[in-house]
Structures are given as structure tokens and as C-alpha cells.
N, C-alpha and C positions, 0 to 999 in steps of 0.2 A: 481395362477399366471402362472404356466406352461401351464395350460389349455388355459388361455387367450392368451399367446404368440403363442401357437400352432394354435389357431383360427385366430389370426392376420396373421400368416404366410400362412395359408390356404386361407384366404381372398385375400392376395396379389397374390398368385399363380393363383387363379380363376380370379382375375381382369386382370392378364396378358393374360388369354385365350381370353378375349374379344378384344384384340388388333389384328387387321388384320396383317397377316404376309406380309412382303414386297414381292410383286409378281414380277417374272422375266418379262422382256420386252416381249410384244406380237408382234412379227415381222410378217410382211406380206410377206417377202421374206424368202428364205431357211436359217435357222439358222445353222451356221457352228461352233458355239462357242465350243471351246475345241478340235477341230480337229488339228492334228499335221502335217500341211503342210502350204505352203504359208507364210513362215516366213519372207521373205523380198526379196530385190533385190539390185543390185549395177549397176546403169545405169547412163547415162548423160542426163540432161534436155535440152530443146530446147534453153537455154541460154548458154550451154556449161559447166554447173556446175555439178560435180559428185553428185549423189543423192542416198540415201538409205531410207528405210521406216522410220528409226529412225529420219530423218530430219523433219518429220511431226508429231512427238509426240505432243500430246495435241490437235490434230485435228482429226476429223473423216475423213478417207481417202477412196475415191472411186476409184478403179483401174480397168481400162478397157483395154483389148488387142484388137488391130485392125491395120488398115493401111490406109493411106490417100487416096489411090485410090480405096478403098472399095466403091462399087456403092450404097449400101443401108443400111445395118445393122450399120456400123460405124457412118455415119453422123446422122442417126436417133437416135442412142443411145446417141451420143454427144449432139444432140438437146434436148433430154429428160433430160439429166443431166443439161443442161443450164436452162431449164424450172424449174427443181427441185430447182436449186440455187435461181431463182427468187422467187419461192414460199416460200423458207426458209427465205427470207428477211435478216435481220441483222444477223441471225444465220448462214448464208452462209459463213461468214468470219471465222467460226470455222470448215469449211469443205475444204478439198483439193481433187480436181479431177485430176487424173493422167491418161494419155493416153499412153500406151506402144505399140510402133510399132512392128509388127511382120514382117515388110518388111524393114530392115535396108539398103538393097541394093538401094532402091529408096527413102525411107523417110530420107532425109538428115536432119541435124540440122536446116538448113535454111527453108526447107519445113515444118517441124514440127512447127517452130516458126511462120509461117504464118497460118497454118491450125488449130492448137489446140486453140490458144487464140481467133480465130474468133468466136468460140462458147461462150466463156466467158474469159475475160482477166486474170482471176485467175487460169485457167486450165494450167497444164504443160504437155508437151509432153516429153516422155522418150525414149531413144534409146541406143542400144549397138551394137557391131559387131555381126556377125552371131553366134559365140560361146556364147556370153553373152545372146543373144536373146533365143537361145535353152535352156540355163541353167535356165533362169527365167521362160520360158514356162513350163519346166519340174517341177520346184519348185511349180508352181501354177496349175499343171495338166491341162494346156491349150493345146488343139490340134490345130495344124496349118499345112497346106500342100499347097505347090505351085501347081497351076493348069496352064498348058501351055496355052498361047494365040496365036493369029495369027502371032505375031512377038515375038522374045525373050524378049523384054521389056514390052509386054502387058499382062503378066501373071496376074492371080488373086490368091487370097489366101483364101482357106477354113479355117475357124477358129472357135473356141468356141465363141459363141455370148452371153456373160454374163459379169457381173462385180463382183468384190469382194469389200466388205466393211470392213474396220478395225476400231476398236474403238480408243478412244483417247490414249490408252496405246500401240497401235500398234498390238493388237491381232485381228486375223481374226474373223469376226462375221457373215457375210452374203454373200450369193451367190444370185445375182440379175439377173434374166432372162431379156433379152432385149424385147422390144415391149410391155411393160405393161403400158407405160405412166409414168409420173413423180410422181404421187400420192403415190404409194407404197414405192418408195424410200424416198420421203419426210417424210412419216409416220415413217419409220424405222430410218432415220437419227435423227429425233426429239427424238425418244426413246433413241438412243445412246448419244445424247447431254445432256439429263436430268439426 
């Protein structure tokens, strides 16, 4: 009887070996899972509502830093995000895209309210004063520097051209380089939604 039970136990163990182990997601963008930065922010959205990362718990969050007068990278990235949302179809309702301005001097709440939803009505623009902007940029390791223009108000801003993606629990998961088109982002968001 002991021999029979031992054989049964061995058979169960061997049967378990045939079960494929759950594979971690295979991301197309840079996996930041487990890194200890980009914990959150405290900013105001383009509707005047104070926001933190915790407000979007349960959704995949895509966070991009830029400014409305950016001539190329920012509008291109926002257009790619809008295209990604279209490709996601009904799943897009489980995603929140956030645009954080690095130019609070010119990017007023009213301007963000026009600019950001023009790409997709679900997108939110976020802003803070100069100190809050510097704090969130430091937390996310985002570089930005004002470059003088021909007049004091015509400056440009050099900045990190990438987005961060957070999973439904608010943990940082991905660093997304700009200019890849929407497909890699769609692929990775679907991985995080499943």
C-alpha cells in the first residue's frame, strides 16, 4: 500500500511537470518592472481637478511629458497615442493617457483643455507650478531645459521624448520611446490588460 501511494504521489508530481509555467509578459518596449522611481505625482488636470496616480487605479496609465508649443515630438507622440487608443477598440476605456506639461508658464489650464483632448477626448492634461513641475520631472528622471528663442516668450524646451506606462495597480512597467508608431504600445498595453 505504501508503495502504491508513493507511486501515485510520484505520478502527480510528474504530471505537474507537463504543465507549462505561466510566462511573464513579452513587452516590445523597455520593461521597468520593479524599478524604484516614478512612484507618482500631485498635479492639476485641465478641468481644474487635483490628480494623483492613485486616481487612475484599475486602468493602465500612459504618461507623457511635453509642452503644447512643441513643434514635432509632442504632437507626433500624442497622435500615436490617439492611434493606439483606436486600435485598442473597447479596451481603450481601460487606459488613461496623461500629458504632463513641462511648460507651466505658457501651458495654462485653458490651453491644456483645448490641446490635449483634441487628440482624444479621454486624454487629460496635467500641470503644476514651476516647483511642482520640477519635482515630478525629478521623480520620473525626465530631463527638460528651456532654450532661448528670438523673443522672451518664444523659447523652446528640450526634453526627454518618451512615455511611461503603469499597470492597473499603479506600478511602473514600461518606458516607451517616441517615434515607433502605435503598434508596440498597443501590443504592450494588451499584455498589461490581460
